[in-house]
N, C-alpha and C positions, 0 to 999 in steps of 0.2 A: 281409671288408673291401671295401665297395662304393665304389670310387673315384668313380664317376659322381655319387653323392649328396653328395660334398664340395662340389660346385658348385651355384650357385643361379641362378634365373631373373631376379632383380632385387635391388636394394640392400637392401630391408627383409628379404627372405628370407635374404640373405647375412649381414646383421648378426645376425639371430636365430640362425643356425647357428653363427657365430663365438662369440657370447656363451654359447650353450649348451655348446659344446665346451670353451671356456676355463673356464667354471664347473665343469663335470664333472671337468676335469683339475686343478682346484684352483689355477689361476693367480690372481694379484691383478689385478683389473680396474679401470680408470678410464674415464670417459666424458667426452668433450668435445663439448658442444652447439654447433653452428654457428648463431649467432643471426641470421644474414643470409639464410637461405634455408630453404625448405620443399621437400619432395619433390613429384613430380607428383600424389601422392595427398593432399597437404596435411600429410603426416607430418613430424615432426622429423627432423633429420639430425645424425648424430653421427660423430665419429672415436673409435673405441674402442681402448684399449691394454690388452694382457694381458702380465703379467710372470711369468716362471718363474725360480726360483733365488734365491740369497742376494743381498739388496739391496746388500750390500757387495762382491760379487764384482768383481774388477778386470779381468775379461775379459767383454765384452758383445757379443752378436749382436743387431743391430737389423734386423728384417725389416719392410719397408714395402710397403703395397699401395695402389693407386688414386691414385697421383700424377697420372696421367691417368685421370680417373674411370671412363670406359668400359672401361678396361683392368683395373678392379678385379674383374671376374668371375674372371679368372685368379688374381690374387694372393689373393683371398678363398678360393677353392677350395684353393689350395696351403697356406694357413695352417690352414684347417679340417682338411685332411688330416693335416698335421703333428701337430695336437692329437689328433684322433680315433684316429690310429694308435698313440698312446702314445709317440712318439719322444722326447717331453720327459723320459721316465723315464731315458733313458740319457745325459742331459746331465751332464758332469762338474761337480763341486761348485764349481770355480773359474770357471765360466762362467754368466752370466746371459743369458736370452733375452727380448728385448722385441719383441712383435708389435704392429704398428700396422695396424689394419683401417680402410681408407677414409680416408686423410689428406685426400682431396678428396671428401667425401660428396655434394656437390652434383653433381659430374660423374658419379659412379657412379649416383646416383638418376635423373638426367636423360639418361643415356647420352651424355655429352659428355666430351671430353678436358679441357675447361677448367673453371675455378671459376665461382662465381656472378657474378664480375666479367668474364667472358669472357677470363680470363687463363690462359695456359699455366703451370701451377705449376712445371713443370720448365724454365722460362725466367725465373722470378720471383725466384730466389735470387741476386740481383745487388745491388751497392751502388747503391741508388737515390739516393744523394747524390753519386755520383761521375760522373754523366753516363752516357749509354747508347751502346753500340756501334751503328754504322750498318750497315744492310743495304740498300745501294742496289739490288741485284738484285731483292730482294723488292719494294721501293718501285716499281720499274718494272713489276712484274707484278700489283700489288695490284688495280687496277681490273678486270682480267679474272677475278681470284680471287673478288671480291665484286661480281658484276654486279647491276644494278638488277632484272632479271628472270631467272628460271631456266627455261631452255628450250633447244631445239635451236640457236638462233642464238648464245646466250651460251656454250653448251658448245663449239660449233665455234670461236668466237673464242678461248676459253681453250685449247683443244687446239692451235690454230695458234700461239698465243704460246708455249706450252710446247715445241712441236716446234721452233720457231725457236731458242729458247734452248738446247735440248739439242744441236741441230745445231752451234751456235756454241761452246758451253762443255762439253758432255758431260752425261750423265744424272746422274752423282754430284754435279756442280756444281749442277744443277737441284734435286736433293734438298736440298743444303745451303742454297741460296738460300731455299727455302720453309721449311725446318725448323730452321735454326740459331737462330732467334729474331729478332724485330723489335719495335721500341719506338715506332714512329711511327703505327701504324694500330690503334686500339683495337677497330675492327670487323673486323680481319683475323685470319688464322690465325697460330698460334704467337706470339701477342702476349705479351710478358713483363710488361706492366703498368707502372704508374708509382709503385707503392708495394707494400710487402709485403701479400699477401692474408691472410685469416683462416687459411687452411691453412698458409701459410708461418709465421706467428706461432705457431700451435698446434704445428707440428712442432718449432720451436725450443724451446718449453716442454717437450716430451717429451724431447728430447735433453738439455736441462739437468737434468731431473728424474731421468733413468734411465741416462744414458751419461756425462755429464760427470764427469771425475775418473778414468775407467777407464785402465788401463795399455795395454790393447789393445782395439780395437773393430773389428767387421766390420759393414758396412752392405750389405744386399741390397735392391734396389729392383725390384719386379716390374713388367714392362711387356710389351706385346704390339704386334704390327703390322709388325715388320721381320724379314725372313729367311724361309726355307722353312717350310712348314706343320709345326708341331709341334716344330721344332728350337729350341734355346736358344742364344743368343749371350751369353756372360758378358762384358759390356763393362767393361773394367777401368779403374781410375784410375791416374794416375802416368805420368811420362815414362820413356822407355827408360833402363834402367840404374839406376832408383830402387828402393829397398827395397819401396815400395808396389806397384809393378808386378810385381816379382819374387815377392812373397808370393802375388799372384793366380795366377801360373803354378805356384808350389809347391803351393798349397792345392787349386786346382781342376783343374789339369793340362790337361784337355781343354775345348774350346769357349771358351777365353779369347781375347778380341781387345782391341784398343785403337785409338782414333782416332789416337793419336800414332804408331802403327805402320802405319797405313793399311790395316788388315785388318778393320775393324769394319763392321757393317751400318749404323752411324750415323756421320755426320760429327761434328766437334767442335761443341759447342753452347754458347750463352751461358746463364748463370744456372741451372745444373743443381743439383738437390737434393743429389746425392752430393758435389759440390764444397763445398757449404755445410757438410756434416757434417765434412769435414776442417778447414774454417776454424773451426768452433765448438769443436772438440776439440783445442785447442792443448795440446801435451804428451802427446797420446795417439797411439800407432801405429795408424793407421786403414787398413784394407783394405776397399775398396768396389768393388762391381760392380753394374751394371744387368743384371738377368736379362731379356733381350729374347727373347720367344717369337714365332716366325713364325706368321703366319696365312695371308694371301692375297697375291697380287702387289702390289708397291708402288703401282702405278698405281691399283688398286682402293682401297687404303687411303687414299692421298692424296685420291682423288676423294671418298671418304666424308667425310673431314674437311672438305673444301671445301664439300660439299653441306650438311653439318650446320651449318657456320658461317653459310652463307647462310640456311638455314631459320630459325635463331634470330634472325638480324639482320633479315630481310625477308620471311620466309615465314609460313605458317600451320601450326602443329604439328598441328592437328586435321583438316586437309584430307587427302584421299587422297594427295596429293603429299607432304605432311608425314609421314604414316605410312610411306610407302614409303622416304623418305630416312632416317627414323629407324631403320627395320629394316636398311637398308644400313649404317648406322653401327654398329649393334650387331654385325652379322655380321663386319664388317671387323676388329673388335678382340676378338671372342669367338665363334670357331667353335663353335657349340653341338652338337658331335659327340663321341661317346664316345671315339673314338680320340685326339682332340686332348686331351681332359681327362686321359686316362691318361698321355699323353706329358708333359703339364705336371706332373702329380703325381710321376711317376717321376723326372724330372730335378730337380724341386724337392727331393725327399727326398735325392737324391745331393748337391746342392751345399749344402744346409743341413747335412747330416752332415759334409761336408768343411770347412765354415766353423767348425763347433763343434770339430772335431778340431784345426784349425789354431790356433784361439784357445787351446784347452786346452794345447797343446804350445808355445805361443809364450813 
């Protein structure tokens, strides 16, 4: 079992591995073409779904990858590993497993967190008819986050603004201001959009087709970029004292956190995909976690996001600077190191197994 080969160097190679592994294992496969984008190579971009188990099973595990496209290297490798290892053979008959490969194929292919609309998909699952939450702290920082030019002067101005904010409000408040989501600046970071994206609508179709009507469902969303290198933070849904949160602790035991408890690597966020799963599955007991794998220090990760956003808004992807910033972005969300891949796969096997056991016994 060569864990390293579960992972891929780019979107097209990852897709080929996933489809080959799912086909070999005998899963039912469906393909969703994104009509709004092509890859850097001009190739078509797809979200692929593979289903194992009785279509009528009333307990469903939904595992999703590449909500933030560039983080798809991790989720793809974990799902390919689950298939190639034969773990599907031990799934109880009352559980169905639905694997979603690259829900944001544009971001995966272009090594971006965002969709083809420059929208953060994990801030897009919000009521777009109900008005948008304000984020005045982001508004105040936007101009230094998206400078006209990228260079020593603009970076120094941004660093000074960030340091001043942290000194006044604290480092976690700074992280929250930047990352919780904003809806006023379409050219900015963590922008939630003003309508559902293609990936949003496609995800809803997948949930309707394969999860709706289930008695119990578990949703696992693979992410990278927060926390110590190679560790996983299972960020749980639900308020303290609720059955949803208690199930997360009962099933996964270790590495479970919650923004509501104040012990998570992430602040509370707007428009998150896992909250939408709960909303879509009325009458279903939903247990959901974000599987957040650590890569490098937060400053490096946020810096890569800001640089990549500037590059696509105002820079030249084909320039030496563009290639350097894009490599920085890839590294921030995908440490292409054997030890990191082994840690990702090991923890994924563990929490996938725990989720299936929890569903089967619920």
